[in-house]
Phi, psi and omega in degrees: 000132177268120188240134174250124177256122184261121180138174189218003188257191178299324178301314183287329176297316180297317176303310179301320178299314180286319177301318182297345178276353186285132176292341180271352181282126174255321178217134175239125183236149180225147174219118354276346181076186176208176185300331176290314179296331183296340177280350186242339189216167174272124181259141183235136191276064179238130181293148178299336183268001183266086186297322180294313180298317180293323176295321178295320178294317180298320178296315183291326181271353184056046186299139176262343173207132175251121179253118184260123182273306190278161183283326188298311179294330178292314180294331181282344176101023180303313187299326178296316179299312180296319180295323183298333179259014169096005179275135173290130184229132167263101183161139185286157171287173186301319181298318181282325182293346176300342175300335171262319189293338180219117180295323180291323177295318182297317177304315177298318177297311179299320178297314181293328181273354181071031181266127181296131180210172176294138181288144176277145184251134180289334181235139174284107181211130184290149358280141178200178173235128177256126186233139166292139184292324185261195182290140182213026178051039176078007187242012184260029180236126182236122176272121190239102176263355180218165180294325175302314181294326175295314182299315180293326175298316183289327171299316181295318178296326180292331177288333177282342182068031187239160171297151185244140175246128180248129183236164172293150176270119177263151178239143174145167177294153177255152178222138174262130180237125176253137175224124177284122188235148178244016182104335179230306184272155177228130176245107187279153169255175185297153180289157181217167172221135178246171185231109189269330184288151189288329190238166181301152181073018182061040179253163176086180183290159171297150176227182172288349179135128180258353182167171180197165172217160179202149347282169182271122181307127180097341180250080179267196187298320181296316179289324179298315180303316177301318180293321178296317180294328182266335186245322190270306186295328174296322180289323173302316176299318180291319175296321176297315178304330179270011181061037177226069179301137183265112176246111183149209182255118174263120185243118180257125173263122189237151173244132179269091183272166175302337179264013177109174184293145178222134179280124174276322183194158168244141170247153189256023183200174174300140176283150177233111025255010181302326180303323183292338175263331183281311188297325178297343177265356176283128178251135183107187191267097182292327177303314180303319180290315181293327179288328179290320177298317184299334181254006178079028184233054175284337181305128181091350182272137180234155174226133181269166179224139176290156177275358182282175171241163178222140176228131179247129176249122178271130174261124187237168173291155185301324183268006183294140006270357183294323180206160183257195182225140183228122167092000177281132183291142182250127182242149169098356186298312184296329175291326181278331185274077184226106178305324183296337177268006178076032179223145172228143175245121181252126180285138175235300181244066180237162174208166175248128169247099188074236175258008180265129174279127183223166182286149182204051180160194181273302177268121187265310186219153171241120183251117183252123174258148182238145179193170178295334182228165172302317178301318179292322179294322181294316179298320181294319178299309183286335173294321176293319175305321181295346177272348189251146176209146169203158182304125176078015181301132180220146178203165178274145180267353187246020180296128179060019181297315180291321177298316179297332180273003175113000182294132179235129180268160179225149179292349173214136179093171186290165173295151177247143178242000000 
């Protein structure tokens, strides 16, 4: 099968790594890709938001499947353009992608579908959560426990120029749930948890994600199936009712409150960095599953899960999320990227200057450790991180620390140790 992968981040590198293992793959192309993806695929210098350019590329390659990684082209309608010209696409059309593109639309869908979520507030008053209605690269959420934090959040939202959604502040641990969808059926992957705050102890500003681990202790296959039944399938049915079938990866960000799970948000694509922790645990042919979803034929398709655990540590520029890094040489990636040692390195914000690998963004690399337990995977990840260096390199030292120490989550009630 000839596959075109759209995107250039760590999520897309993880997808390329997994797709490259498929026995049915004949050609793998990426646009625009990155230096890590270039080791697995032929990369083409076409931006993910360039629908006309991507359509021309898919035609020239005679692509049999297009896998769209990032949310921006999906919300802009890239999948619709490609499908209009006969291409099989793993990724929702514009109507369904609005589940991420508009928080107010997502709230409307969840209410109609009976999916438990945070209540909307008519007036912004602390404590509350202030969200940008549109896309904000994972940085459009502000938790406001004081008036000063609320004032700062509203100023930040004003700078984005976007409509604001104000919600009640819920408390509890968060869980990420991925489901491969064909418009009707949903096939879940293992649970994951990500770490959004920039600094240890969940301090600092929200980011696109500083790390993740999978699976979440206590959220096994039975709990995942319960979450899919309560949160994913009702949304698929409601989107179908609205003539906007969701074909692609539906990602529910959930909070496990004392009153039960509540959906905080939906995303219309694989999450980043959770994908770098989830995909190494997928057993079987992911390409076969994505291709079946793209043509609406998931029924009867299964995907296996390893009994191992995975922990991903994101290495960022010193000024992230406010600013990135460009042109600083990166050392040690080849030493760290060794499957035999239980570690993988996924490129996110990198570039090649001649034969030198250099920084090119805010989140630079995602380092994933694998092990029999969360603790073992965590040790492998941080051991690999120790082999990498670039100027201003920063990362959190507490990713998956509580899970490695024995914390177990439950769909109701506080965590148990």
